C-alpha positions in Angstrom: 59.1 -162.7 127.0 58.5 -166.6 126.9 54.7 -166.0 126.9 55.1 -163.5 124.0 57.1 -166.0 122.0 54.5 -168.7 122.6 51.8 -166.2 121.5 53.6 -165.4 118.3 54.3 -169.1 117.3 50.8 -170.6 118.3 49.0 -167.8 116.6 49.9 -169.5 113.1 47.6 -172.3 114.0 45.1 -170.8 116.5 44.6 -166.9 116.6 42.5 -166.8 119.7 45.1 -168.9 121.6 47.7 -166.5 120.4 45.7 -163.4 121.8 45.2 -165.3 125.2 49.0 -165.9 125.6 49.8 -162.4 124.6 47.3 -161.0 127.1 49.0 -163.1 129.8 52.3 -161.8 128.8 51.0 -158.1 129.0 49.4 -158.6 132.4 52.6 -160.0 133.9 54.7 -157.2 132.2 52.3 -154.6 133.8 52.5 -156.3 137.2 56.3 -156.2 137.1 56.2 -152.6 135.7 58.2 -153.8 132.9 57.4 -151.1 130.3 60.4 -152.1 128.1 58.5 -155.3 127.2 55.4 -153.4 126.0 56.6 -152.7 122.4 57.2 -156.3 121.5 54.0 -157.4 123.2 51.9 -154.8 121.3 53.7 -155.7 118.0 52.7 -159.4 118.6 49.0 -158.4 119.4 48.8 -156.1 116.5 50.1 -158.8 114.1 47.5 -161.2 115.4 44.7 -158.7 115.1 45.7 -157.9 111.6 45.3 -161.6 110.7 41.8 -161.5 112.4 40.9 -158.6 110.2 40.6 -156.2 113.1 42.8 -153.5 111.6 41.8 -150.6 113.6 42.6 -152.4 116.8 45.9 -153.5 115.3 46.8 -150.0 114.2 46.2 -148.7 117.7 48.5 -151.3 119.2 51.3 -150.6 116.7 51.1 -146.8 117.5 51.2 -147.6 121.3 54.0 -149.9 120.7 56.1 -147.2 118.8 55.6 -144.7 121.6 57.1 -147.1 124.2 59.9 -148.2 121.7 60.9 -144.6 121.2 60.7 -143.8 125.0 63.2 -146.5 125.6 65.3 -146.0 122.3 64.5 -149.5 121.1 65.5 -148.9 117.5 65.4 -152.6 116.4 61.8 -153.0 117.9 60.8 -149.8 116.1 62.0 -151.3 112.9 59.9 -154.5 113.5 56.9 -152.4 114.2 57.2 -150.3 111.1 57.4 -153.7 109.3 54.1 -154.7 110.9 52.6 -151.5 109.9 53.7 -152.1 106.3 52.1 -155.6 106.5 48.8 -154.0 107.7 48.6 -151.6 104.8 49.5 -154.5 102.4 46.4 -156.4 103.6 44.4 -153.4 102.5 46.2 -153.2 99.0 47.5 -149.6 100.1 50.9 -150.3 98.7 52.2 -146.7 98.9 51.6 -146.5 102.6 53.0 -149.9 103.0 56.2 -148.9 101.1 56.6 -145.8 103.3 56.6 -148.0 106.5 58.9 -150.7 105.0 61.4 -147.9 104.1 61.4 -146.5 107.7 61.9 -150.1 109.0 64.9 -150.3 106.5 66.4 -147.0 107.8 66.2 -148.0 111.4 67.7 -151.6 110.7 70.7 -149.7 109.1 71.0 -147.5 112.1 71.4 -150.5 114.4 73.4 -152.5 112.0 70.9 -155.4 112.2 71.6 -157.3 108.9 68.6 -159.7 109.5 66.1 -156.8 110.1 67.6 -155.0 107.1 67.2 -158.1 104.9 63.5 -158.5 106.0 62.7 -154.8 105.4 64.5 -154.8 102.0 62.6 -158.0 100.9 59.3 -156.3 101.8 60.2 -153.2 99.9 61.2 -155.3 96.8 57.8 -157.2 96.9 55.9 -153.9 97.2 57.8 -152.1 94.5 56.6 -155.2 92.2 52.9 -154.5 93.2 53.5 -150.9 92.3 54.9 -151.8 89.0 58.1 -150.1 89.8 60.3 -152.9 88.5 63.7 -151.0 88.5 63.3 -150.2 92.1 62.2 -153.6 92.9 65.4 -155.1 91.3 67.6 -152.7 93.3 66.4 -154.1 96.6 66.4 -157.8 95.4 70.0 -157.2 94.4 70.8 -155.9 97.9 69.1 -159.0 99.5 71.0 -161.4 97.1 74.4 -159.7 98.1 73.5 -159.9 101.9 72.7 -163.7 101.6 75.5 -164.5 99.5 77.8 -162.8 102.0 76.3 -164.9 104.7 75.9 -168.1 102.7 72.2 -168.2 103.4 70.9 -170.5 100.7 67.4 -170.6 102.1 66.9 -167.1 101.6 68.8 -167.0 98.3 66.4 -169.4 96.6 63.5 -167.2 97.3 65.5 -164.1 96.2 66.0 -165.7 92.8 62.4 -166.6 92.3 61.6 -162.9 93.1 64.3 -161.9 90.6 63.0 -164.1 87.9 59.6 -162.5 88.4 61.3 -159.2 87.9 62.9 -160.2 84.6 59.6 -161.6 83.5 58.0 -158.2 83.9 61.0 -156.7 82.2 60.7 -159.2 79.3 64.3 -160.1 79.7 64.1 -163.8 78.6 67.8 -164.9 79.3 68.0 -163.4 82.9 64.4 -164.7 83.7 65.4 -168.2 82.8 68.9 -168.0 84.6 67.3 -166.7 87.9 64.6 -169.4 87.8 67.3 -172.1 87.2 69.3 -170.8 90.2 66.4 -171.1 92.5 65.6 -174.7 91.4 69.3 -175.6 92.0 69.4 -174.2 95.6 65.9 -175.6 96.4 67.0 -179.1 95.3 70.2 -178.7 97.4 68.3 -177.8 100.5 65.6 -180.4 99.8 62.7 -177.9 100.3 59.7 -179.2 98.6 57.5 -176.1 99.2 60.1 -173.8 97.5 60.8 -176.4 94.8 57.1 -176.1 93.7 57.4 -172.4 93.5 60.8 -172.6 91.8 59.7 -175.0 89.1 56.6 -172.9 88.4 58.8 -169.8 87.7 61.1 -172.1 85.7 58.1 -173.1 83.6 57.1 -169.5 83.0 60.7 -168.6 81.9 60.9 -171.6 79.6 57.6 -170.7 78.0 58.6 -167.1 77.6 61.8 -168.5 75.6 59.5 -170.6 73.5 60.9 -173.8 75.0 57.4 -175.3 75.3 58.4 -179.0 75.8 60.8 -178.1 78.6 58.2 -175.8 80.1 55.7 -178.6 80.3 58.3 -180.8 82.1 59.0 -178.1 84.6 55.4 -177.3 85.4 54.8 -181.1 85.9 57.7 -181.2 88.4 56.0 -178.2 90.2 52.7 -180.0 90.2 54.4 -183.0 91.8 55.9 -181.1 94.7 52.8 -179.0 95.3 50.7 -182.1 95.6 53.2 -183.3 98.4 53.0 -180.0 100.2 49.2 -179.4 99.6 49.8 -175.9 98.2 46.4 -175.3 96.3 47.5 -171.9 95.2 50.6 -173.0 93.3 48.5 -175.8 91.8 46.0 -173.3 90.6 48.9 -171.3 88.9 50.6 -174.5 87.5 47.5 -175.7 85.7 46.6 -172.2 84.3 50.1 -172.0 82.9 50.0 -175.6 81.6 46.8 -174.8 79.8 48.3 -171.9 78.1 51.5 -173.9 77.0 49.3 -176.7 75.4 47.3 -174.1 73.6 50.4 -172.5 72.2 51.5 -175.9 70.9 48.0 -176.6 69.4 47.4 -179.5 71.8 43.9 -178.3 72.6 42.9 -181.7 74.2 45.5 -181.4 77.0 44.9 -177.5 77.1 41.3 -178.3 78.0 42.1 -181.0 80.6 44.7 -178.6 82.2 42.1 -175.8 82.2 39.5 -178.0 83.9 42.1 -178.8 86.7 42.8 -175.1 87.0 39.0 -174.3 87.7 38.9 -177.1 90.2 41.9 -175.7 92.2 40.7 -172.1 91.8 37.4 -173.1 93.5 39.4 -174.9 96.1 41.6 -171.9 96.6 38.5 -169.8 97.0 37.1 -172.3 99.6 40.3 -172.3 101.6 40.2 -168.5 101.7 36.6 -168.6 103.0 37.6 -171.2 105.5 40.4 -168.9 106.8 38.0 -166.1 107.0 35.5 -168.1 109.0 38.4 -169.1 111.4 39.4 -165.5 111.7 35.8 -164.6 112.4 35.4 -167.3 114.9 38.6 -166.1 116.8 37.3 -162.5 116.7 33.9 -163.8 118.1 35.6 -165.8 120.8 37.7 -162.7 121.8 34.8 -160.3 121.9 32.7 -163.0 123.8 35.3 -163.3 126.4 35.6 -159.6 126.8 31.9 -159.2 127.2 31.9 -161.9 130.0 34.5 -159.9 131.7 32.6 -156.7 131.3 29.3 -158.4 132.6 31.0 -159.7 135.8 32.4 -156.2 136.4 28.8 -154.7 135.9 27.3 -157.4 138.3 29.8 -156.5 141.0 29.0 -152.8 140.6 25.3 -153.5 140.8 25.7 -155.3 144.1 27.7 -152.5 145.6 25.3 -150.0 144.4 22.3 -151.9 145.9 24.0 -151.6 149.3 24.2 -147.8 149.1 20.8 -147.3 147.5 18.7 -146.9 150.8 21.2 -144.4 152.3 21.2 -142.4 149.0 17.3 -142.3 148.8 16.9 -140.8 152.3 19.5 -138.1 151.8 18.4 -137.4 148.2 14.7 -136.9 149.3 15.8 -134.3 151.9 18.2 -132.6 149.6 15.8 -132.7 146.7 13.1 -130.7 148.7 15.6 -128.0 149.4 16.9 -127.8 145.9 13.2 -127.8 144.5 12.3 -124.8 146.6 15.5 -122.9 145.4 14.7 -123.8 141.7 11.2 -122.6 141.9 12.4 -119.2 143.1 15.1 -119.1 140.7 13.0 -120.0 137.7 10.4 -117.3 138.6 13.1 -114.5 138.7 14.9 -116.0 135.6 11.7 -116.0 133.6 11.0 -112.4 134.1 14.7 -111.6 133.2 14.5 -113.7 130.0 11.4 -112.0 128.7 13.3 -108.7 128.8 16.4 -110.0 126.9 14.7 -112.2 124.3 13.8 -109.3 122.2 17.3 -107.8 122.4 18.8 -111.3 121.5 16.5 -111.7 118.5 17.7 -108.5 116.8 21.4 -109.3 117.9 21.2 -112.7 116.1 19.9 -111.1 112.9 22.7 -108.8 112.9 25.2 -111.7 113.3 23.6 -113.6 110.5 23.8 -110.6 108.3 27.5 -110.0 109.1 28.3 -113.8 108.6 26.7 -113.7 105.1 28.6 -110.5 104.3 32.0 -112.2 105.5 31.2 -115.5 103.5 30.5 -113.4 100.3 33.8 -111.4 100.7 35.7 -114.6 101.5 34.3 -116.2 98.3 35.2 -113.1 96.2 38.9 -113.2 97.6 39.3 -117.0 97.0 37.9 -116.6 93.5 40.3 -113.9 92.8 43.4 -115.8 94.1 42.3 -118.8 92.2 42.3 -116.6 89.0 45.7 -115.3 90.0 46.9 -119.0 90.1 45.8 -119.6 86.6 47.8 -116.4 85.4 50.8 -117.5 87.4 50.7 -121.1 86.0 50.5 -119.7 82.5 53.8 -117.8 82.9 55.8 -120.6 84.5 57.8 -122.5 81.9 55.8 -125.6 80.7 56.8 -129.3 80.9 56.5 -129.5 77.1 59.3 -126.8 76.9 61.5 -128.8 79.2 60.9 -132.0 77.3 61.9 -130.2 74.1 65.2 -128.7 75.3 66.4 -131.3 77.8 67.5 -134.9 77.9 65.4 -135.7 81.1 64.0 -133.7 83.8 61.6 -133.6 86.9 59.8 -130.6 88.6 58.6 -130.9 92.2 56.5 -127.8 92.8 54.4 -127.5 96.0 53.1 -124.0 96.9 52.3 -123.3 100.5 49.2 -121.4 99.5 47.1 -121.3 96.4 49.7 -119.0 94.6 53.5 -119.2 95.2 56.4 -117.0 95.9 58.7 -119.7 94.5 58.9 -119.7 90.7 61.0 -121.4 87.9 61.9 -119.9 84.5 63.7 -121.5 81.6 64.7 -120.2 78.1 66.7 -121.7 75.3 68.6 -118.8 73.9 71.5 -118.9 71.4 71.6 -122.7 71.6 72.1 -122.6 75.3 69.5 -123.6 78.0 69.0 -121.1 80.8 67.3 -122.2 84.0 66.4 -120.1 87.1 64.9 -121.4 90.5 64.0 -118.6 92.7 62.4 -117.8 96.1 60.8 -114.4 96.3 60.3 -112.5 99.7 57.2 -113.8 101.2 54.6 -116.4 99.9 51.0 -116.5 98.9 49.8 -113.3 97.0 52.7 -111.0 97.9 55.3 -113.6 96.8 53.4 -114.4 93.7 53.4 -110.6 92.7 57.1 -110.6 93.1 57.5 -113.8 91.1 55.6 -112.5 88.1 57.7 -109.3 88.2 60.9 -111.4 88.3 59.8 -113.5 85.3 59.0 -110.3 83.2 62.3 -108.7 84.0 64.1 -112.0 83.1 62.4 -112.2 79.6 63.3 -108.6 79.0 67.0 -109.0 80.2 67.6 -112.0 78.1 65.4 -111.6 75.0 65.5 -108.0 74.5 68.7 -106.7 76.1 70.6 -109.9 74.9 72.5 -110.3 78.1 73.8 -114.0 78.4 76.3 -114.1 81.3 74.6 -115.4 84.6 76.4 -112.7 86.7 75.4 -109.9 84.5 71.8 -111.2 84.3 71.6 -111.2 88.2 73.2 -107.6 88.3 70.6 -106.2 85.8 67.8 -108.1 87.6 68.7 -106.6 90.9 68.9 -103.1 89.3 65.5 -103.6 87.8 63.9 -104.9 91.0 65.4 -102.1 93.2 64.1 -99.5 90.6 60.7 -101.0 90.4 60.2 -101.3 94.2 61.8 -97.9 95.1 61.0 -95.6 92.3 61.9 -91.8 92.6 59.4 -90.1 95.0 58.2 -93.4 96.7 57.1 -92.8 100.2 58.1 -96.3 101.3 61.5 -97.8 100.9 61.3 -101.7 100.6 64.3 -104.3 100.7 62.2 -107.1 99.1 63.8 -109.3 96.5 64.7 -113.0 95.8 67.2 -115.7 96.4 68.0 -117.9 93.3 70.0 -120.4 91.3 70.7 -119.3 87.8 72.3 -121.9 85.5 73.1 -121.7 81.8 73.7 -125.1 80.2 75.8 -125.7 77.1 74.9 -129.4 76.5 76.9 -129.6 73.2 80.2 -128.7 75.0 79.2 -130.1 78.3 79.8 -126.8 80.2 77.7 -125.1 83.0 78.1 -121.5 83.9 76.2 -120.2 86.9 75.7 -117.3 89.4 73.7 -118.0 92.7 72.2 -115.6 95.2 72.0 -117.0 98.8 71.2 -120.4 97.2 73.2 -123.5 96.2 72.5 -126.3 93.9 73.8 -129.9 93.7 75.3 -132.2 91.1 74.9 -136.0 91.5 77.9 -137.7 89.8 79.0 -141.2 90.2 77.3 -141.7 93.6 78.8 -138.5 94.8 77.2 -135.0 95.6 78.9 -131.9 94.5 77.7 -128.6 96.0 77.9 -125.4 94.0 79.4 -122.0 95.1 77.1 -119.1 96.1 77.1 -115.3 96.4 76.1 -114.4 99.9 73.6 -111.7 99.1 70.1 -111.6 97.6 68.9 -110.1 94.3 67.4 -106.8 95.7 68.2 -103.8 98.0 70.0 -104.4 101.3 73.4 -105.7 102.5 76.1 -105.7 99.6 73.6 -104.4 97.1 76.3 -102.4 95.4 78.6 -105.4 95.1 78.7 -107.3 91.7 77.7 -110.9 91.5 80.5 -113.4 90.9 80.2 -116.1 88.1 81.5 -119.7 88.1 81.9 -122.5 85.5 81.9 -126.3 85.8 82.7 -129.0 83.3 79.9 -131.4 83.1 79.9 -135.1 82.4 77.4 -137.4 80.7 74.7 -138.6 83.1 75.3 -135.8 85.6 72.0 -134.9 87.5 71.8 -131.2 88.3 69.3 -130.4 91.3 68.3 -126.8 91.7 66.1 -125.8 94.6 64.7 -123.2 97.1 65.0 -123.5 100.9 61.4 -124.4 101.4 62.1 -128.2 101.5 64.8 -128.2 104.0 62.9 -125.6 106.2 59.8 -127.8 106.6 58.9 -128.7 110.2 57.9 -132.3 111.1 59.3 -135.6 112.2 58.9 -137.1 115.7 60.0 -133.9 117.5 58.6 -131.2 115.1 62.0 -130.0 113.9 63.3 -128.8 110.5 63.9 -131.4 107.8 67.4 -129.6 107.0 69.7 -130.0 104.1 71.6 -133.0 105.6 68.5 -135.4 105.2 67.9 -133.9 101.7 71.4 -134.7 100.6 71.1 -138.2 102.0 67.9 -138.8 99.9 69.7 -137.4 96.8 72.6 -139.7 97.3 70.5 -142.8 98.0 68.1 -142.3 95.1 70.6 -140.8 92.7 71.0 -144.1 90.6 67.2 -144.2 89.9 65.3 -142.6 87.1 64.4 -139.0 87.6 60.7 -139.7 88.1 61.6 -142.0 91.0 63.9 -139.4 92.5 61.0 -136.9 92.5 58.7 -139.6 94.1 61.3 -140.3 96.8 61.6 -136.6 97.6 57.8 -136.1 97.6 57.1 -139.1 99.7 59.9 -138.2 102.3 58.7 -134.6 102.9 54.9 -135.7 103.1 55.9 -138.3 105.7 58.2 -135.8 107.5 55.4 -133.1 107.6 52.7 -135.4 108.8 49.8 -133.4 110.2 51.8 -130.2 110.4 51.1 -127.2 108.0 53.5 -126.6 105.2 55.6 -123.5 106.2 57.0 -122.4 103.0 56.8 -122.9 99.1 58.8 -125.9 97.7 60.3 -125.9 94.4 63.0 -128.6 93.3 64.0 -129.1 89.7 66.2 -132.0 88.4 67.9 -132.1 84.9 69.9 -134.9 83.6 72.8 -134.3 81.1 
């Protein structure tokens, strides 16, 4: 453990020394059969190799470390490795993958009640959301960090939090809050006499003052940042300072000072590039030394093997010669007999291969015809699903997460604004693929007829009529096959003017997100189709809505998806947890959270069912 700590700290100044100490740590742990130490060692090595630019090697170490951490239920170490994986993908500017791993790190930190690990993870999440231009999400996580650091009176962390918060308000064009947050970071950095942070805080203050058209004060703040940056030797912040200073002088029509500042900016920009190149050279040198050492070890091993082989060579030659004579005689006899047999079978094989090739071409042609037909069916199905433009016209805000298992889907959604009320159905037909798609198209046609032509407006009566139509269509008089196919669904009718919702469900529930709480709907325990309880009438319910309620209707495909570490179902409990955690976010980000969560859970496994989730905000 001590060797691992030395490796971590010394790697900041010498990457190769860090690897050397880490290798000693690993060899000692292996000698002691101390597998519990592997996860932290592999995390250290992976972090160093990330800095060296050997990302493939680093990724393998993180994966091995996770396996051992999971084996010994080391949740905190798992959280740290997920954070390192996020850093690795940040290096590649793959911010979506980085965000996924930072969020997993945050979840594990919550699980073990590690406030510090949770703070680190949430800081990384906030930074990554800024890179993805999701500013509201970034602010949410910065607010959590500030709450944690204020609670623990950690002013060192708070001053960095306020710099990040000022950056967020800068992007949001909130001049007052941007200036307030920058001032807070300067006050705390002065109090703690942290010159490095002061240079960054004054730079952010200069931006905020310039944003508020206080050019004179902005110039003063930038000059303070330059003074502290000169003390710490921070070339990057000096580059930023002089670029900003040039812009401020230009705004005040002081073109002479603007030009002088711009010249300084170009000097530090070149210096910054040189520092980056020097760091790359150092990383390359460390990588070269590591590879050189590995090759020396391999060459010593090869030399030892050659010496051992030389001692055995004479004996092998003698035995091989005798054995070879016997084998050669056997081979000659075998080849003679085999040649005669081959001549007889070659003509048969040739005709057989021609037949196989012909059958292969026929199968490929048929497969293309089938695929083309299904793709055409997809265009037909998409044309009858309710369009996004229709939802935009008749709702305040919405999202649709629709992920068919195959090309065409057995899940469907249908909406109609009728008599100043908005009707929405989310349905899961029996089967998926082509059979499910046929059922979905039949269901949509029946719904249009029931509401538009028969003028039925009660949710329960619509489901009763739809069940009757489906049973009649699938089991006509004289049919030789009796089928019990049908669909499960949520049918909601919104009266947005009077804030009322009437609904009738068939084997499905929907959710209402209200004031950080989740309300689950009632449901009829029977499908829309033939079978159990097919003579029983559907029951109808009503709910009073509130402004900003979010109604989430869905099918069971999301909760039934297999995946995760043990290949189990996602289940509704995890789904409800995501809805509660993201319920305060814009609907587009709720959709993103749901989409990322199910993709991460599924991993390399096949999607088992169609997925359909619709959210509507009152």
